[in-house]
BATORNU-934091 format. One record per residue (C-alpha): x, y, z negated. Coordinates in steps of 0.2 Angstrom, whole numbers, padded with zeros to 4 digits, always signed. Each point is the difference from the previous one (the first is absolute). Layout:
# BATORNU-934091
XYZ
...
This chain:
# BATORNU-934091
+0574+0149+0945
-0001-0006+0018
+0011+0014+0006
+0013-0004-0013
-0001-0018+0004
+0004+0003+0018
+0015+0011-0005
+0006-0014-0011
-0002-0013+0015
+0011+0011+0011
+0014+0003-0013
+0004-0018-0004
+0013-0001+0013
+0008+0016-0007
+0001-0008-0017
+0010-0014+0006
+0017-0002-0008
+0015-0010+0008
+0017-0005-0007
+0008+0014+0010
-0012+0014-0007
+0012+0013-0007
-0011+0002-0016
+0006-0018-0005
+0018+0006-0001
-0004+0009-0017
-0006-0016-0009
+0009-0017-0002
-0011-0007+0013
-0003-0019+0003
-0002-0002+0019
-0015-0009+0006
-0003-0009+0016
-0015+0009+0006
-0005+0019+0000
-0013+0004-0013
-0012+0013-0005
+0006+0008-0016
-0013+0013-0002
+0012+0014-0002
-0007+0017+0006
+0013+0012+0008
+0002+0009-0016
+0001-0016-0011
+0017-0004-0009
+0011-0011+0010
-0002-0014-0013
-0018-0001+0005
+0006-0007+0017
+0002-0017-0010
-0012-0014+0004
-0008-0002-0018
-0008-0017-0004
-0017+0005-0005
-0001+0016+0010
+0002-0010+0016
-0015-0011-0005
-0012+0014+0000
+0008+0007+0016
-0002-0017+0008
-0019+0000-0003
-0002+0017+0009
+0011-0005+0014
-0011-0016+0003
-0015+0011+0000
+0008+0011+0013
+0005-0016+0010
+0019+0003-0003
+0004-0018-0002
+0017+0003+0008
+0006+0010-0015
-0008-0012-0013
+0009-0015+0008
+0016+0010-0002
-0004+0003-0019
-0003-0018-0002
+0016-0005+0008
+0009+0012-0011
-0009-0007-0016
+0005-0018+0005
+0018+0005+0004
+0002+0007-0018
-0007-0016-0008
+0013-0010+0010
+0013+0012-0006
-0005+0003-0018
-0013-0013-0004
-0013+0014-0001
-0005+0016+0008
+0009+0014-0010
-0008+0016-0006
+0006+0007+0016
+0014-0001+0012
+0013+0009-0010
+0015-0008-0010
-0005+0008-0016
-0018-0007+0002
+0005-0018+0003
+0001-0005-0018
-0019-0001-0001
-0015-0003+0011
-0017+0009-0001
-0018-0005-0003
-0003-0014+0013
-0014+0006+0011
+0009-0001+0016
-0004-0019+0004
-0018+0004+0001
+0004+0010+0016
+0009-0014+0007
-0015-0011-0001
-0011+0014+0008
+0013+0002+0014
-0001-0019+0004
-0019+0000-0001
-0001+0014+0012
+0014-0006+0013
-0001-0019-0002
+0019+0001-0001
+0003-0018-0005
+0019+0001+0002
+0000+0014-0014
-0011-0011-0011
+0012-0015+0001
+0015+0012-0004
-0008+0010-0013
-0007-0013-0012
+0016-0008-0006
+0008+0017-0003
-0015+0007-0009
+0000-0016-0011
+0018+0003-0004
-0004+0018-0005
-0015-0005-0011
+0008-0014-0009
+0018+0005+0000
-0002+0018-0005
-0017+0004-0007
-0001-0016-0010
+0018+0000-0005
+0006+0000-0018
+0003+0019-0001
-0018+0003+0004
-0007-0013-0012
-0009+0004-0016
-0008-0011-0014
-0017+0003+0006
+0003-0008+0017
-0003+0017+0008
+0015+0009+0008
+0008+0016-0005
+0011+0012+0010
+0018+0000-0001
+0015+0007+0009
+0016-0011+0004
+0013+0013-0004
-0002+0018+0006
+0015+0009-0007
-0008+0017+0001
-0016-0002-0010
-0005-0006-0017
-0006-0018+0002
-0018+0005-0005
-0001+0014+0013
+0008-0011+0014
-0013-0014-0005
-0014+0013+0001
+0006+0005+0017
-0003-0018+0006
-0019+0003-0002
+0002+0016+0011
-0006+0011-0014
+0016+0009-0003
-0004+0006-0013
-0016+0000-0011
-0007+0001-0017
-0010-0015+0003
+0012-0014-0007
+0003+0009-0016
+0018+0002+0005
+0006-0018+0002
-0008-0010+0014
+0012-0014-0004
-0010-0004-0015
-0016+0000+0010
-0010-0011+0012
-0006+0013+0013
-0017-0002+0007
+0006+0006+0017
+0015-0012+0002
-0010-0015-0006
-0015+0004+0011
+0011+0002+0015
+0007-0017-0003
-0017-0007+0000
-0003+0007+0017
+0017-0006+0005
-0004-0018-0005
-0016+0001+0010
+0010+0006+0015
+0012-0015-0002
-0016-0012-0001
-0007+0007+0016
+0017-0001+0009
+0002-0018-0006
-0018-0005+0006
+0004+0006+0017
+0016-0010+0000
-0010-0016-0005
+0008+0000-0017
-0016-0004-0010
+0009-0005-0016
+0010+0016+0000
-0015+0010+0003
-0009-0008-0015
+0016+0003-0011
+0000+0019+0005
-0018+0002-0004
+0002-0008-0017
+0014+0011-0003
-0011+0015+0004
-0014-0006-0011
+0011-0003-0015
+0008+0017+0002
-0017+0008+0001
-0006-0009-0016
+0015+0006-0009
-0003+0018+0006
-0017-0001-0007
+0006-0008-0016
+0014+0013-0004
-0004+0016+0010
-0019+0002-0002
-0004+0013-0014
-0018-0003-0006
+0002+0016-0010
+0006+0011+0014
-0011-0009+0013
+0015-0001+0012
+0015-0010+0004
+0016+0007-0009
+0018-0006+0001
+0004-0011-0014
+0014+0001-0011
+0006-0018-0004
+0012+0006-0014
-0013+0009-0010
-0015-0010+0005
-0010+0016+0005
-0005+0009+0015
+0009+0016+0005
-0008+0016-0005
-0002+0008+0017
-0012-0005+0013
+0006+0001+0018
-0009-0001+0017
+0009-0017+0003
-0013-0007-0012
-0011-0002+0016
+0013-0011+0007
-0009-0014-0010
-0015+0003+0011
+0011+0001+0016
+0006-0017-0004
-0017-0007-0004
+0006-0003-0018
-0014+0010-0009
-0016-0009-0004
-0016+0009+0006
-0003+0006-0018
+0018+0007-0002
-0002+0009+0017
-0016+0008-0006
+0009+0006-0016
+0014+0007+0010
-0012+0009+0012
-0008+0008-0015
+0017+0006-0006
+0005+0007+0017
-0002+0018-0006
+0015-0003-0012
+0011+0002+0015
-0011+0008+0014
+0002+0019+0001
-0008+0013+0012
+0014-0002+0013
+0004-0018-0002
+0005-0015-0011
+0014+0004-0013
+0014-0013-0002
-0003-0001-0018
-0010+0008-0014
+0007+0016-0007
+0015-0006-0010
+0017+0004-0006
+0015-0011-0001
+0001-0012-0015
+0013+0006-0013
+0015-0009-0005
+0002-0012+0015
+0012+0010+0011
+0003+0018+0003
-0007+0006+0017
-0006+0017+0005
-0018+0001+0002
+0003+0008+0017
+0006-0017+0007
-0016-0009-0003
-0008+0003+0017
-0012-0015-0001
-0010+0008-0014
-0015+0012-0002
-0004+0011+0008
+0008-0008+0015
-0010-0010+0013
+0010-0011+0012
-0008-0005+0017
+0004-0019-0002
-0009-0001-0016
-0016+0007+0008
+0001-0013+0014
+0001-0014-0013
-0013+0007-0011
-0012+0002+0014
+0004-0017+0007
-0003-0008-0017
-0017+0008-0002
-0005-0005+0017
+0004-0018-0003
-0012+0000-0015
-0014+0009+0009
+0002+0017-0008
+0000+0010+0016
-0007+0016-0006
+0014+0001-0013
+0013-0004+0013
-0007+0013+0011
+0001+0013-0014
+0018-0003-0002
+0004+0000+0018
-0010+0016+0003
+0010+0010-0013
+0018-0005+0005
-0004+0002+0018
-0007+0018-0003
+0016+0004-0010
+0011-0007+0014
-0009+0009+0013
-0001+0017-0009
+0019+0000-0003
+0003-0005+0018
-0010+0014+0006
+0010+0012-0010
+0018-0007+0003
-0002-0011+0015
+0007-0015-0010
-0004-0015-0010
+0008-0003-0017
+0005-0015-0011
-0010+0005-0015
-0013+0013-0005
-0007+0008-0016
-0017-0007-0001
-0006+0011-0014
+0002+0017+0009
+0003-0007+0018
+0016+0009+0003
+0018-0006+0003
+0006+0006-0016
+0004-0013-0013
+0008+0002-0017
+0008-0017+0002
+0006-0001+0018
+0018-0006-0003
+0007+0006+0016
-0014+0011+0005
-0015-0004+0011
+0007-0005+0016
-0007-0002+0018
-0004-0018+0005
-0009-0009+0013
+0001-0018-0004
-0013-0006-0012
-0009+0017+0000
-0003-0002+0018
-0006-0017-0004
-0012+0007-0012
-0008+0011+0013
-0001-0014+0013
-0007-0013-0012
-0011+0010-0011
-0005+0012+0013
-0006-0014+0011
-0008-0009-0014
-0011+0016-0003
-0004+0003+0018
-0004-0018+0004
-0009-0004-0017
+0010-0016-0002
+0011-0007-0014
+0019-0001+0003
-0001-0018+0003
-0013+0001+0013
+0010+0014+0008
+0016-0010+0001
-0008-0017+0006
-0006+0009+0015
+0018+0004+0005
+0006-0009+0016
+0015+0002+0011
């Protein structure tokens, strides 16, 4: 892994995209004020030169480990510029993607950047814009549900069924996990990310001397955590499952995003223990599957099974990072290491053959061949590189991801 880590360090600059990049001419691009690392490999489709919302979060973490705070700062400036324009950071900087956002992990990297650099000017400027995004977009009426938890919805993509467009707001475009209609569910991943977002706002408020606002954000995080435990915990399955607030039942398919309840510190110690006992429901020889083995739910909408790329037997790098991180936070380091070892071996083995990293892998047989790959299994740097950097160093140094990231300094 050390050699591949060094290759990744050297190629960040070649992955940078600017407004004048000719590949941006093939998409309806939204110009951004700063260059950004899109994660597109030379053979990736032109549309993968987009600055995607949650992709960039994982890229930021690896960039900070590698000391590339210049690139992270540009990403943050772009994120804030998009909030100024839209009220939220869209799914990505393309016109067709601006009708929705994407699961809001990115603010955590803003706080980490400020921690590492002491950039007080960015602290002052970021806080009100992040408050605007959190309250004005994520807590807006179109996300609200009767449980007090949010759902995912799109604001009017003309090219997709509204249920598919809403599903794309999670980043899981598309999956069997939501039983076909995410707009009727309270997704664990989205609500867990909002718990983390509220805590970021609390920390920023504290540093600005706004104690009352800090307390309010922490109360918001605590209330959402309690509602996730109330509605999304399945005692029968021993996991957190997305909750269908229309039927009053959990969805039928377990996904790796269940572990986001641990990532956000929502799970009780006993719930975390139960989830670890059920890890083998998703863990396969070559990595962690996105979901249990599953087929689309009938009668909801017609969709070719080939389009459901966030579904078994696919394993996606970011869900390995979040699962390992979640397990580390609850002290399950051996289980976290087991996941990390398997996906890193899969990435390395395929790299040795092809000289490239990929956006997803078959974690059952370890290959690049997937029955549900939608547009094929494409080359990708981005969050796959971040998986190598974060999980590779985690294993090499024998530390959890939090410890790894808190040692980052400019």
